C-alpha positions as CSV (number, residue, x, y, z in Angstrom):
1,X,10.0,-42.8,30.9
2,X,9.0,-45.8,33.0
3,X,6.4,-45.2,35.8
4,X,4.4,-47.3,38.0
5,X,1.3,-47.0,40.1
6,X,2.1,-45.9,43.6
7,X,-1.2,-47.3,45.1
8,X,-0.5,-50.7,43.4
9,X,3.0,-50.8,44.9
10,X,1.6,-49.8,48.3
11,X,-0.9,-52.7,48.2
12,X,1.8,-55.0,47.0
13,X,4.1,-54.2,49.9
14,X,1.4,-53.8,52.5
15,X,2.9,-56.6,54.5
16,X,5.8,-54.3,55.5
17,X,4.4,-50.8,55.1
18,X,2.2,-49.0,57.5
19,X,-0.1,-47.8,54.8
20,X,-0.3,-46.3,51.3
21,X,1.2,-43.0,50.7
22,X,-1.6,-40.4,50.6
23,X,-2.1,-38.6,47.3
24,X,-0.2,-35.4,46.9
25,X,-1.7,-32.4,45.2
26,X,0.1,-31.2,42.1
27,X,2.3,-28.2,42.5
28,X,3.0,-25.4,40.0
29,X,6.7,-25.0,39.7
30,X,6.3,-21.9,37.6
31,X,4.6,-19.8,40.4
32,X,6.9,-17.5,42.5
33,X,6.6,-16.7,46.1
34,X,7.7,-13.4,47.6
35,X,10.8,-15.1,49.0
36,X,11.5,-16.6,45.6
37,X,11.5,-13.1,44.1
38,X,13.8,-11.9,46.8
39,X,16.0,-14.8,46.2
40,X,15.9,-14.2,42.4
41,X,17.1,-10.6,43.0
42,X,19.7,-11.8,45.5
43,X,21.2,-14.2,43.0
44,X,21.3,-11.8,40.1
45,X,21.9,-8.5,41.9
46,X,25.4,-8.3,40.6
47,X,24.4,-8.8,37.0
48,X,21.5,-6.2,37.3
49,X,23.8,-3.7,39.1
50,X,26.5,-4.1,36.5
51,X,24.0,-3.7,33.7
52,X,22.6,-0.5,35.4
53,X,25.9,1.0,36.0
54,X,27.3,0.3,32.5
55,X,24.1,1.4,30.8
56,X,23.9,4.6,32.9
57,X,27.6,5.3,32.2
58,X,27.1,4.7,28.5
59,X,24.0,6.9,28.5
60,X,25.9,9.6,30.3
61,X,28.8,9.5,27.9
62,X,26.6,9.4,24.8
63,X,24.4,12.2,26.2
64,X,27.4,14.5,26.8
65,X,29.0,13.6,23.5
66,X,26.0,14.4,21.3
67,X,25.8,17.6,19.5
68,X,23.6,20.1,21.3
69,X,20.6,21.1,19.4
70,X,18.7,24.4,20.1
71,X,15.1,24.9,19.2
72,X,13.7,28.3,18.4
73,X,10.0,29.1,17.6
74,X,8.2,31.9,15.8
75,X,4.5,32.4,15.5
76,X,2.2,33.2,12.6
77,X,-1.3,34.4,12.9
78,X,-3.7,33.9,9.9
79,X,-6.7,36.0,9.1
80,X,-10.0,34.3,9.7
81,X,-11.1,35.0,6.0
82,X,-8.9,33.8,3.2
83,X,-9.1,36.2,0.3
84,X,-8.7,34.5,-3.1
85,X,-9.6,37.0,-5.9
86,X,-8.5,34.6,-8.6
87,X,-11.3,32.0,-7.7
88,X,-14.0,31.7,-10.4
89,X,-16.8,31.0,-7.8
90,X,-17.8,34.0,-5.8
91,X,-18.3,32.0,-2.6
92,X,-14.7,30.8,-2.7
93,X,-13.2,34.2,-3.2
94,X,-13.6,35.0,0.5
95,X,-13.7,31.7,2.5
96,X,-13.5,31.3,6.2
97,X,-10.6,29.3,7.5
98,X,-11.4,26.1,9.2
99,X,-9.4,23.2,10.6
100,X,-8.8,21.7,7.2
101,X,-7.5,25.0,5.8
102,X,-5.1,25.4,8.7
103,X,-3.9,21.8,8.2
104,X,-3.3,22.7,4.5
105,X,-1.3,25.7,5.6
106,X,0.9,23.5,7.8
107,X,1.4,21.1,4.9
108,X,2.4,24.1,2.7
109,X,5.0,25.1,5.3
110,X,6.5,21.6,5.2
111,X,6.3,21.4,1.4
112,X,9.5,21.1,-0.5
113,X,8.7,24.0,-2.8
114,X,8.5,26.4,0.1
115,X,11.5,24.9,1.8
116,X,13.4,25.3,-1.5
117,X,12.4,28.9,-1.5
118,X,13.7,29.2,2.1
119,X,17.0,27.5,1.2
120,X,17.6,29.9,-1.6
121,X,16.6,33.0,0.3
122,X,18.5,32.2,3.4
123,X,21.5,30.8,1.7
124,X,21.4,27.6,3.6
125,X,23.6,25.9,1.1
126,X,26.4,27.7,2.9
127,X,25.4,26.2,6.3
128,X,27.4,23.1,7.1
129,X,24.6,21.8,9.4
130,X,22.3,21.5,6.3
131,X,24.9,21.1,3.6
132,X,26.9,18.1,4.7
133,X,29.4,18.5,1.8
134,X,30.8,21.6,3.5
135,X,33.6,21.2,6.1
136,X,32.4,21.1,9.7
137,X,34.0,24.5,10.6
138,X,33.7,27.5,8.3
139,X,36.1,30.5,8.7
140,X,33.7,32.8,7.0
141,X,32.7,35.8,9.0
142,X,29.3,35.3,10.6
143,X,28.2,38.8,9.9
144,X,28.8,38.5,6.2
145,X,27.4,35.0,6.1
146,X,24.2,36.1,7.8
147,X,24.4,39.6,6.4
148,X,20.7,39.8,5.4
149,X,19.5,38.3,8.6
150,X,18.9,39.8,12.0
151,X,21.3,40.5,14.7
152,X,20.0,40.1,18.3
153,X,19.2,43.7,18.4
154,X,17.4,43.5,15.1
155,X,15.5,40.5,16.3
156,X,14.0,42.5,19.1
157,X,12.8,45.2,16.7
158,X,11.6,42.6,14.1
159,X,13.2,41.1,11.0
160,X,13.9,42.8,7.8
161,X,11.6,41.2,5.1
162,X,13.2,40.8,1.7
163,X,11.1,42.2,-1.1
164,X,9.7,39.9,-3.9
165,X,12.2,41.4,-6.4
166,X,15.1,40.5,-4.1
167,X,13.8,37.1,-3.6
168,X,13.3,36.6,-7.3
169,X,16.8,37.8,-8.0
170,X,18.4,35.0,-5.9
171,X,19.2,32.2,-8.4
172,X,18.8,28.6,-7.2
173,X,21.7,26.4,-6.5
174,X,23.7,25.1,-9.4
175,X,23.8,21.6,-7.8
176,X,20.1,20.4,-7.7
177,X,20.9,17.1,-6.0
178,X,22.8,18.7,-3.2
179,X,20.0,21.3,-3.0
180,X,17.4,18.5,-2.5
181,X,19.5,17.1,0.3
182,X,19.7,20.4,2.0
183,X,15.8,20.7,1.6
184,X,15.5,17.2,3.2
185,X,17.7,18.2,6.1
186,X,15.7,21.5,6.5
187,X,12.5,19.6,6.5
188,X,13.8,17.4,9.3
189,X,14.7,20.4,11.3
190,X,11.4,22.3,10.9
191,X,8.1,21.5,12.4
192,X,4.8,23.3,12.7
193,X,2.1,23.0,15.3
194,X,-1.0,24.7,16.5
195,X,-3.4,24.3,19.4
196,X,-7.0,23.3,18.9
197,X,-8.9,25.6,16.5
198,X,-6.6,28.5,17.0
199,X,-5.5,30.5,13.9
200,X,-2.0,30.9,15.4
201,X,0.7,28.5,14.1
202,X,4.0,28.0,15.8
203,X,7.1,27.1,13.6
204,X,10.0,25.3,15.4
205,X,13.5,25.2,14.0
206,X,16.4,23.1,15.3
207,X,20.0,24.0,14.8
208,X,23.3,23.5,16.7
209,X,23.6,27.2,17.1
210,X,21.1,29.1,19.2
211,X,21.4,32.4,17.2
212,X,21.1,30.6,13.9
213,X,18.0,28.6,15.1
214,X,16.2,31.9,16.1
215,X,17.2,33.6,12.8
216,X,16.1,30.7,10.7
217,X,12.8,30.5,12.6
218,X,12.2,34.2,11.9
219,X,13.3,33.7,8.3
220,X,10.9,30.8,7.7
221,X,8.0,32.8,9.2
222,X,8.8,35.9,7.2
223,X,9.4,33.9,3.9
224,X,6.1,32.1,4.3
225,X,4.3,35.5,4.4
226,X,6.2,36.6,1.3
227,X,5.9,33.2,-0.4
228,X,2.2,32.8,0.2
229,X,1.4,36.4,-0.9
230,X,3.6,35.8,-4.0
231,X,1.8,32.6,-4.7
232,X,-1.5,34.5,-4.6
233,X,-0.1,37.2,-6.9
234,X,1.1,34.6,-9.3
235,X,-2.2,32.8,-9.2
236,X,-3.9,36.2,-9.8
237,X,-1.7,37.0,-12.8
238,X,-2.1,33.6,-14.2
239,X,-5.8,34.0,-13.8
240,X,-5.8,37.4,-15.6
241,X,-3.6,35.9,-18.4
242,X,-5.9,33.0,-18.8
243,X,-9.0,35.3,-18.9
244,X,-7.4,37.5,-21.5
245,X,-6.5,34.6,-23.6
246,X,-10.0,33.2,-23.2
247,X,-11.4,36.6,-24.2
248,X,-9.3,36.7,-27.3
249,X,-10.4,33.2,-28.2
250,X,-14.0,34.1,-27.6
251,X,-13.7,37.2,-29.9
252,X,-12.3,35.0,-32.7
253,X,-14.9,32.5,-32.1
254,X,-17.8,35.1,-32.2
255,X,-16.4,36.6,-35.4
256,X,-16.1,33.1,-37.0
257,X,-19.6,32.2,-36.0
258,X,-21.2,35.4,-37.4
259,X,-19.4,34.8,-40.7
260,X,-20.7,31.3,-40.7
261,X,-24.2,32.4,-40.1
262,X,-24.1,35.0,-42.9
263,X,-22.6,32.4,-45.3
264,X,-25.2,29.7,-44.4
265,X,-28.1,32.2,-44.7
266,X,-27.0,33.2,-48.2
267,X,-26.3,29.6,-49.3
268,X,-29.6,28.4,-48.0
269,X,-31.7,31.4,-49.3
270,X,-33.0,32.2,-45.9
271,X,-34.6,35.5,-45.0
272,X,-34.6,37.1,-41.6
273,X,-38.1,38.7,-42.3
274,X,-40.9,36.2,-42.9
275,X,-42.7,38.7,-45.2
276,X,-39.9,38.5,-47.7
277,X,-40.0,34.8,-48.0
278,X,-41.4,34.1,-51.6
279,X,-41.2,30.3,-51.2
280,X,-43.6,30.3,-48.4
281,X,-46.1,32.6,-50.2
282,X,-45.9,30.5,-53.4
283,X,-46.5,27.4,-51.4
284,X,-49.6,28.8,-49.7
285,X,-51.0,30.0,-53.1
286,X,-50.2,26.7,-54.7
287,X,-52.0,24.9,-51.8
288,X,-55.1,26.9,-52.5
289,X,-55.0,26.1,-56.2
290,X,-54.4,22.5,-55.5
291,X,-57.4,22.4,-53.3
292,X,-59.6,24.0,-56.0
293,X,-58.3,21.6,-58.6
294,X,-59.1,18.6,-56.4
295,X,-62.7,20.0,-56.0
296,X,-63.0,20.4,-59.8
297,X,-61.6,17.0,-60.4
298,X,-64.1,15.4,-58.0
299,X,-67.0,17.4,-59.6
300,X,-66.0,16.4,-63.2
301,X,-65.8,12.7,-62.3
302,X,-69.1,12.9,-60.4
303,X,-70.9,14.3,-63.5
304,X,-69.3,11.7,-65.8
305,X,-70.1,8.8,-63.5
306,X,-73.7,10.1,-62.9
307,X,-74.4,10.5,-66.7
308,X,-72.9,7.2,-67.4
309,X,-74.9,5.5,-64.7
310,X,-78.2,7.1,-65.9
311,X,-77.6,6.1,-69.5
312,X,-76.8,2.5,-68.5
313,X,-79.9,2.3,-66.3
314,X,-82.6,4.4,-68.1
315,X,-81.4,5.0,-71.6
316,X,-81.2,8.1,-73.6
317,X,-84.7,9.2,-72.7
318,X,-83.6,10.3,-69.3
319,X,-80.2,11.7,-70.4
320,X,-81.6,15.2,-70.5
321,X,-81.7,15.2,-66.7
322,X,-77.9,15.0,-66.5
323,X,-76.9,16.2,-69.9
324,X,-77.6,19.6,-71.3
325,X,-76.6,21.3,-74.6
326,X,-78.3,23.5,-77.2
327,X,-78.1,20.9,-79.9
328,X,-79.5,18.2,-77.7
329,X,-82.3,20.6,-76.6
330,X,-83.3,21.4,-80.3
331,X,-83.1,17.7,-81.1
332,X,-85.4,16.8,-78.4
333,X,-87.8,19.6,-79.4
334,X,-87.7,18.3,-82.9
335,X,-88.4,14.8,-81.7
336,X,-91.4,16.0,-79.7
337,X,-92.8,17.7,-82.9
338,X,-92.2,14.6,-85.0
339,X,-93.9,12.4,-82.5
340,X,-96.9,14.7,-82.4
341,X,-97.1,14.8,-86.1
342,X,-96.8,11.0,-86.4
343,X,-99.6,10.7,-83.9
344,X,-101.8,13.0,-85.9
345,X,-100.9,11.2,-89.2
346,X,-101.3,7.8,-87.7
347,X,-104.8,8.6,-86.3
348,X,-105.8,10.2,-89.6
349,X,-104.2,7.8,-92.2
350,X,-103.1,4.8,-90.2
351,X,-99.7,3.4,-89.4
352,X,-98.8,2.3,-92.8
353,X,-99.5,5.5,-94.5
354,X,-96.4,6.9,-96.4
355,X,-96.5,10.1,-94.4
356,X,-96.5,8.1,-91.2
357,X,-93.6,6.0,-92.5
358,X,-91.8,9.2,-93.5
359,X,-92.3,10.6,-90.0
360,X,-91.0,7.4,-88.5
361,X,-87.9,7.6,-90.7
362,X,-87.4,11.2,-89.5
363,X,-87.8,10.1,-85.8
364,X,-85.2,7.4,-86.3
365,X,-82.8,9.8,-87.8
366,X,-83.4,12.3,-85.0
367,X,-82.8,9.5,-82.4
368,X,-79.6,8.6,-83.9
369,X,-78.4,12.3,-83.9
370,X,-79.6,12.5,-80.2
371,X,-77.5,9.4,-79.3
372,X,-74.5,10.8,-81.0
373,X,-74.8,14.0,-79.1
374,X,-75.3,12.2,-75.9
375,X,-72.2,10.1,-76.5
376,X,-70.3,13.2,-77.5
377,X,-71.4,15.0,-74.3
378,X,-70.5,11.9,-72.2
379,X,-67.1,11.8,-73.9
380,X,-66.6,15.4,-73.2
381,X,-67.5,14.9,-69.5
382,X,-64.9,12.1,-69.3
383,X,-62.3,14.3,-71.0
384,X,-63.0,17.1,-68.6
385,X,-62.6,14.8,-65.7
386,X,-59.3,13.4,-67.0
387,X,-58.1,16.9,-67.6
388,X,-59.0,17.8,-64.0
389,X,-57.1,14.7,-62.9
390,X,-54.0,15.6,-64.8
391,X,-54.2,19.1,-63.4
392,X,-54.5,17.7,-59.9
393,X,-51.5,15.5,-60.4
394,X,-49.5,18.5,-61.6
395,X,-50.5,20.5,-58.7
396,X,-49.6,17.6,-56.4
397,X,-46.2,17.3,-57.9
398,X,-45.6,21.0,-57.5
399,X,-46.9,21.0,-53.9
400,X,-44.6,18.0,-53.1
401,X,-41.6,19.8,-54.6
402,X,-42.4,22.9,-52.7
403,X,-42.9,20.9,-49.5
404,X,-39.5,19.3,-49.9
405,X,-38.0,22.7,-50.4
406,X,-39.9,23.8,-47.3
407,X,-38.5,20.8,-45.3
408,X,-34.9,21.6,-46.4
409,X,-35.7,25.3,-45.6
410,X,-36.9,24.3,-42.2
411,X,-33.7,22.3,-41.5
412,X,-31.6,25.1,-42.7
413,X,-33.7,27.4,-40.4
414,X,-33.0,25.1,-37.4
415,X,-29.3,25.0,-38.2
416,X,-29.3,28.8,-38.4
417,X,-31.0,29.1,-35.0
418,X,-28.4,26.7,-33.6
419,X,-25.7,28.9,-34.9
420,X,-27.5,31.9,-33.4
421,X,-27.7,30.2,-30.1
422,X,-24.0,29.3,-30.2
423,X,-23.2,32.8,-31.1
424,X,-25.3,34.1,-28.2
425,X,-23.6,31.7,-25.8
426,X,-20.1,32.9,-26.9
427,X,-21.2,36.5,-26.5
428,X,-22.4,35.7,-23.0
429,X,-19.2,34.0,-22.1
430,X,-17.3,36.9,-23.5
431,X,-19.4,39.3,-21.5
432,X,-18.7,37.3,-18.3
433,X,-14.9,37.2,-19.0
434,X,-14.8,40.9,-19.7
435,X,-16.8,41.5,-16.5
436,X,-14.4,39.4,-14.4
437,X,-11.4,41.1,-16.1
438,X,-12.8,44.4,-15.0
439,X,-13.2,43.3,-11.4
440,X,-9.7,41.5,-11.2
441,X,-6.8,43.8,-11.9
442,X,-3.7,42.8,-10.1
443,X,-1.8,45.8,-11.4
444,X,-4.2,48.2,-9.6
445,X,-5.4,46.1,-6.7
446,X,-2.6,45.0,-4.3
447,X,-3.1,41.5,-2.9
448,X,-2.7,41.6,0.8
449,X,-1.1,38.9,2.9
450,X,-3.5,36.9,5.0
451,X,-0.8,35.9,7.5
452,X,1.4,38.0,9.7
453,X,4.2,37.3,12.2
454,X,2.7,37.5,15.7
455,X,5.9,36.5,17.6
456,X,9.5,36.6,16.7
457,X,11.8,33.7,17.8
458,X,13.8,34.2,21.1
459,X,17.4,33.0,21.1
460,X,17.2,29.8,23.1
461,X,19.5,29.4,26.1
462,X,19.2,25.8,27.0
463,X,19.5,23.1,24.3
464,X,16.4,21.1,23.6
465,X,18.5,18.0,22.8
466,X,20.1,16.3,24.5
467,X,18.6,16.6,27.9
468,X,20.8,14.9,30.5
469,X,18.0,15.1,33.2
470,X,15.9,13.0,30.8
471,X,18.2,10.8,28.8
472,X,20.4,9.6,31.7
473,X,17.4,8.3,33.8
474,X,15.9,6.8,30.7
475,X,19.3,5.1,30.0
476,X,19.4,3.8,33.5
477,X,15.9,2.6,33.4
478,X,16.5,0.9,30.0
479,X,19.7,-0.6,31.5
480,X,17.7,-1.9,34.5
481,X,15.1,-3.5,32.1
482,X,18.0,-4.9,30.1
483,X,19.6,-6.3,33.3
484,X,16.3,-7.8,34.3
485,X,15.8,-9.4,30.9
486,X,19.4,-10.7,31.1
487,X,18.8,-12.1,34.6
488,X,15.5,-13.8,33.4
489,X,17.4,-15.2,30.4
490,X,20.1,-16.5,32.7
491,X,17.5,-17.9,35.0
492,X,15.7,-19.6,32.2
493,X,18.8,-21.1,30.7
494,X,20.0,-22.2,34.1
495,X,18.5,-25.7,34.8
496,X,19.3,-25.8,38.5
497,X,16.6,-26.2,41.1
498,X,16.2,-23.4,43.6
499,X,12.8,-23.7,45.3
500,X,10.9,-26.3,47.1
501,X,8.1,-26.0,44.6
502,X,10.4,-27.0,41.7
503,X,11.6,-30.0,43.6
504,X,8.1,-31.0,44.5
505,X,7.1,-30.7,40.9
506,X,9.9,-33.0,39.7
507,X,9.7,-35.6,42.6
508,X,5.9,-35.4,42.7
509,X,6.1,-35.8,46.5
510,X,6.0,-33.3,49.4
511,X,9.2,-31.6,50.4
512,X,9.7,-32.5,54.0
513,X,12.4,-30.0,54.8
514,X,14.0,-26.9,53.4
515,X,17.3,-26.3,55.1
516,X,18.9,-22.9,54.6
517,X,22.7,-22.3,54.5
518,X,23.6,-22.6,58.1
519,X,27.4,-21.9,57.7
520,X,26.8,-18.5,59.4
521,X,25.5,-20.2,62.6
522,X,28.6,-22.5,63.0
523,X,31.7,-21.7,65.0
524,X,35.1,-21.8,63.4
525,X,36.0,-25.4,62.4
526,X,32.6,-26.7,63.5
527,X,30.5,-29.0,61.4
528,X,26.7,-29.3,61.4
529,X,27.0,-32.7,63.1
530,X,29.1,-31.1,65.9
531,X,26.5,-28.3,66.2
532,X,23.9,-30.9,67.1
533,X,26.1,-32.4,69.8
534,X,27.1,-28.9,71.1
535,X,23.6,-27.5,71.2
536,X,20.5,-29.8,70.7
537,X,18.5,-26.6,70.0
538,X,20.7,-25.4,67.2
539,X,19.0,-24.6,63.9
540,X,20.3,-27.8,62.3
541,X,19.3,-29.9,65.3
542,X,15.8,-28.4,65.2
543,X,15.5,-29.1,61.5
544,X,16.6,-32.7,61.9
545,X,14.2,-33.1,64.8
546,X,11.4,-31.8,62.5
547,X,12.5,-34.3,59.9
548,X,12.3,-37.1,62.5
549,X,8.8,-36.0,63.6
550,X,7.6,-35.8,60.1
551,X,9.0,-39.2,59.3
552,X,7.6,-40.7,62.5
553,X,4.1,-39.3,62.1
554,X,3.8,-39.9,58.5
555,X,5.5,-43.1,57.7
556,X,7.1,-44.7,60.7
557,X,9.2,-47.1,58.6
558,X,12.5,-48.4,59.8
559,X,14.8,-48.5,56.8
560,X,15.2,-45.0,55.3
561,X,17.6,-44.3,52.5
562,X,19.0,-41.0,51.5
563,X,20.1,-40.5,47.9
564,X,21.0,-37.4,45.8
565,X,21.7,-36.8,42.1
566,X,25.3,-35.7,42.6
567,X,27.9,-35.2,45.3
568,X,28.2,-32.3,47.8
569,X,24.4,-31.8,48.1
570,X,24.2,-32.5,51.9
571,X,22.9,-36.1,51.6
572,X,25.4,-37.6,54.2
573,X,24.8,-34.7,56.6
574,X,21.1,-35.2,56.5
575,X,21.5,-38.9,57.1
576,X,23.9,-38.5,60.0
577,X,21.7,-35.7,61.5
578,X,18.6,-37.8,61.4
579,X,20.3,-40.8,62.9
580,X,21.9,-38.6,65.7
581,X,18.6,-36.8,66.6
582,X,16.8,-40.2,66.7
583,X,19.5,-41.5,69.0
584,X,19.3,-38.4,71.2
585,X,15.5,-39.1,71.5
586,X,16.0,-42.8,72.6
587,X,15.7,-44.7,69.4
588,X,18.1,-47.4,68.5
589,X,19.5,-45.9,65.3
590,X,22.3,-47.1,63.0
591,X,23.9,-45.6,59.9
592,X,24.6,-48.0,57.1
593,X,27.4,-46.2,55.3
594,X,27.3,-47.5,51.7
595,X,29.6,-44.7,50.6
596,X,32.7,-44.9,52.8
597,X,35.4,-42.4,52.1
598,X,36.7,-39.0,53.4
599,X,33.3,-37.5,53.1
600,X,31.3,-40.5,54.3
601,X,29.2,-40.8,57.4
602,X,31.9,-42.8,59.3
603,X,34.4,-40.0,58.8
604,X,31.9,-37.3,59.6
605,X,30.9,-38.7,63.1
606,X,34.6,-39.6,63.8
607,X,34.0,-43.4,64.2
608,X,36.8,-45.8,63.3
609,X,36.8,-47.3,59.9
610,X,35.7,-50.9,60.4
611,X,34.5,-52.4,57.2
612,X,32.6,-55.6,57.5
613,X,31.0,-58.1,55.3
614,X,27.2,-58.1,55.1
615,X,27.3,-61.9,54.8
616,X,27.7,-61.8,58.6
617,X,24.4,-60.1,59.0
618,X,22.8,-62.5,56.6
619,X,23.9,-65.5,58.8
620,X,22.1,-64.0,61.8
621,X,24.6,-65.4,64.2
622,X,26.5,-62.2,64.7
623,X,25.6,-59.4,67.2
624,X,25.4,-56.3,65.1
625,X,25.8,-54.1,68.1
626,X,29.2,-55.6,68.8
627,X,30.6,-55.4,65.4
628,X,29.4,-52.0,64.5
629,X,31.5,-48.9,65.0
630,X,30.4,-46.1,67.4
631,X,30.8,-42.4,67.4
632,X,33.2,-41.3,70.1
633,X,30.7,-38.7,71.4
634,X,27.3,-39.0,72.9
635,X,24.9,-40.4,71.9
636,X,27.4,-42.9,70.4
637,X,25.5,-43.5,67.1
638,X,26.3,-46.9,65.6
639,X,27.6,-47.0,62.0
640,X,28.1,-50.0,59.7
641,X,30.5,-49.4,56.8
642,X,30.0,-51.7,53.8
643,X,29.5,-51.9,50.0
644,X,26.6,-53.3,48.2
645,X,26.9,-57.0,47.8
646,X,25.0,-59.7,46.0
647,X,23.5,-61.1,49.1
648,X,19.8,-61.4,50.0
649,X,19.1,-57.8,50.8
650,X,15.7,-58.5,52.2
651,X,17.1,-60.9,54.8
652,X,19.9,-58.4,55.6
653,X,17.5,-55.6,56.2
654,X,15.2,-57.9,58.2
655,X,18.1,-58.6,60.6
656,X,18.7,-54.9,60.8
657,X,15.1,-54.2,61.6
658,X,15.2,-56.8,64.4
659,X,18.2,-55.1,66.2
660,X,17.5,-51.3,65.5
661,X,14.5,-48.9,65.5
662,X,15.9,-46.7,62.7
663,X,18.3,-47.8,59.9
664,X,19.5,-44.8,57.9
665,X,21.1,-45.9,54.6
666,X,23.7,-43.4,53.2
667,X,24.2,-44.3,49.5
668,X,26.7,-42.9,47.0
669,X,25.6,-40.1,44.7
670,X,23.6,-41.3,41.7
671,X,26.1,-39.7,39.2
672,X,29.0,-41.8,40.6
673,X,27.4,-45.2,41.4
674,X,24.1,-47.0,40.8
675,X,23.9,-48.6,44.3
676,X,21.1,-46.3,45.4
677,X,19.0,-47.4,42.4
678,X,19.3,-51.1,43.0
679,X,19.0,-50.8,46.8
680,X,16.0,-48.6,46.6
681,X,13.5,-51.4,46.1
682,X,14.6,-53.1,49.4
683,X,14.3,-50.2,51.8
684,X,11.1,-48.8,53.4
685,X,11.4,-45.2,52.4
686,X,13.5,-43.0,50.2
687,X,14.4,-39.4,50.8
688,X,15.8,-37.5,47.7
689,X,18.2,-34.8,48.7
690,X,18.8,-31.8,46.4
691,X,20.8,-28.6,46.9
692,X,19.5,-25.2,45.9
693,X,21.5,-23.6,43.1
694,X,23.6,-26.8,42.7
695,X,21.3,-29.7,41.7
696,X,20.4,-29.7,38.0
697,X,16.8,-30.3,37.2
698,X,17.7,-32.8,34.5
699,X,19.9,-34.9,36.9
700,X,17.1,-34.8,39.5
701,X,14.5,-35.9,37.0
702,X,16.8,-38.6,35.8
703,X,17.2,-39.9,39.3
704,X,13.5,-39.9,40.0
705,X,12.8,-41.8,36.8
706,X,15.5,-44.4,37.6
707,X,14.1,-44.8,41.2
708,X,10.6,-45.1,39.8
709,X,11.9,-47.9,37.4
710,X,13.3,-49.7,40.4
711,X,9.9,-49.5,42.1
712,X,11.3,-47.4,45.0
713,X,9.0,-45.9,47.6
714,X,9.9,-42.2,47.4
715,X,8.2,-40.5,50.4
716,X,9.5,-36.9,50.0
717,X,12.5,-34.7,49.3
718,X,14.8,-32.5,51.2
719,X,16.2,-29.2,49.9
720,X,19.5,-28.0,51.2
721,X,21.0,-24.5,51.0
722,X,17.5,-23.0,50.5
723,X,18.4,-19.4,51.2
724,X,20.4,-17.8,53.9
725,X,19.5,-18.4,57.5
726,X,18.5,-15.4,59.5
727,X,17.3,-15.6,63.2
728,X,14.7,-13.0,62.6
729,X,12.9,-12.9,59.2
730,X,13.0,-9.6,57.3
731,X,9.9,-7.5,57.6
732,X,8.2,-10.1,59.8
733,X,5.4,-7.8,60.8
734,X,4.7,-6.8,57.2
735,X,4.8,-10.5,56.1
736,X,2.3,-11.5,58.8
737,X,0.1,-8.5,57.8
738,X,0.1,-9.7,54.2
739,X,-0.6,-13.3,55.3
740,X,-3.6,-12.1,57.3
741,X,-4.8,-9.8,54.6
742,X,-4.4,-12.3,51.8
743,X,-5.0,-15.7,53.3
744,X,-4.1,-17.5,50.0
745,X,-0.8,-15.6,49.7
746,X,2.1,-17.8,50.7
747,X,5.1,-15.8,51.8
748,X,8.6,-17.2,52.0
749,X,10.4,-17.8,55.3
750,X,14.1,-17.7,55.3
751,X,14.1,-20.0,58.4
752,X,13.2,-23.6,58.4
753,X,10.3,-25.0,56.5
754,X,8.7,-28.3,57.1
755,X,6.2,-29.6,54.5
756,X,3.7,-32.3,55.5
757,X,1.5,-34.1,53.1
């Protein structure tokens, strides 16, 4: 889109403009005034009313054509303590009901297992409402179909509860798939609810027949009492069976473990009495002997080592201190005698005497015998030490063997103790199972129901669905919303301008005038131009006077052009009205009719068609007043009828400015001709005329872009047919109160609106 700077254009044309156009604040075209909302509803009231009427009618038809559903309710009251004798933990056998327990009860009521029990017990497979495979109408006698159930008289006295045997004798349906469908339908027709922490639970049942709804509600309540009790009985029987089976298994286990212990004791040679244990006694005795043998061994080796050390250090003379024997003692005595005898002979006869030599020989022989005896004794000591060592080794081997046997014996003893502990554990378990079997006997102790029926269902009188008093208003409200949505959609899809804000947002200039539809103020066969002549204070005359005052005070330019995006938007009427009011106020005004024809300005004021050539104006020698046509009525507005030519437009308009105070140029519509586009750059000011609910936003924007490209000076816009004219605005007092209360709130006026920049 081509744009240009308005301030630059104003400076460029300052020679013939009174001043630059002041800046205009941006407008929000999407905001709605109160008058715009009223106008929106006025435009689409037919669509909204049709949508509301049609929707309400459809809602009424659908409401009365739907199948009536009756809702009956029965109430169950649960005991505060839930008795569960089959629980293994004592604390759980008598548990107080809390919120979670009640929620569990509600879930059980809605469970498919319980609902299947209800379907089988109440024969709901024969009810066409639940079994959709059955025909809609059943000719079966109701008394026989509901033979087990309650009549209204019985319902007052209370339902007849079927026994567990009767309930168990009822076989399930042969068609499991269809039975599942019936259960699904029943689950959709049943609901359960309770209030707060109350132990009372209400069961609701929906059915097309009021009597059946009440009977099924009572049946569901009674069956739940029976079913829950039966489940506890089954749980108790299952617990007893499990305990009995466990007891039998424990008896077999105990017998097997006792047999294993006896076999293991015999195989391992274990005795239960420690005094009868020979291996332990033998081990203790052998340990004592082994200790003594070690002592003897140590003593024998000590004697041997001492004797050996003494002989090696001192000789055989000192051997007597560590070695003793009778032979050695006699030899040493003999040695002493021989030494005394030698000493006597040596002192008497000398050393070399034969007797002395004989005694020396005897001493040598005796010494050899002593050495032999000493060696023999030493060897005997060594042999005794070695024998003691061998004996110790044998004792050690025997002790090791016995210790190994004792270790194995100890391991066997540990294993036997483990078997004893296992046997004791099994015996304790068996005692616990037998004790629990003694306290739990479902054959003797009757399991009582922890729920009872507190209130039987009353036969409903009014259906719970559909409710005309609720559905029809909802349908009407939904239709109203749908109508509003449709109206908004039509409004969004419709690209026509309707408010002055929208025009200002597109033109980017103030809207000088908003003229309502004044057809109601006209007399028969009267035009707006004639209304000015007939009454200078008529609504249209006052609006044109406001336009002239706004133009005079704001711009005061002489050549003013009116253009519009399309035909029949009131452009010619505004041009003629402005020129007429200016002439009535003493200004020399002329209308330059650039769109001659049946709807042109010349025809509107009733002046004769007198086309002339603009070349005469360019020559400057012709009196324009004499050649122009005049309206036959006062104030005798001048009109020049011509088409756009290729002459110098600046010179032509200069001549027109010299002869007239106001030159109003009425150009053809932009969608028919481009004269307004090319002429716009030669005039002083341009008014864009739009019609509410007629002018398309795209066409208006296209016109503004084209005028901007031609460097036209657009000073404002005029909106025609902006609402319906009313002499007295609606709720004037209320609007003024709102205006005073909310100073920033701009309310709409269905009268005239003049916008000043």
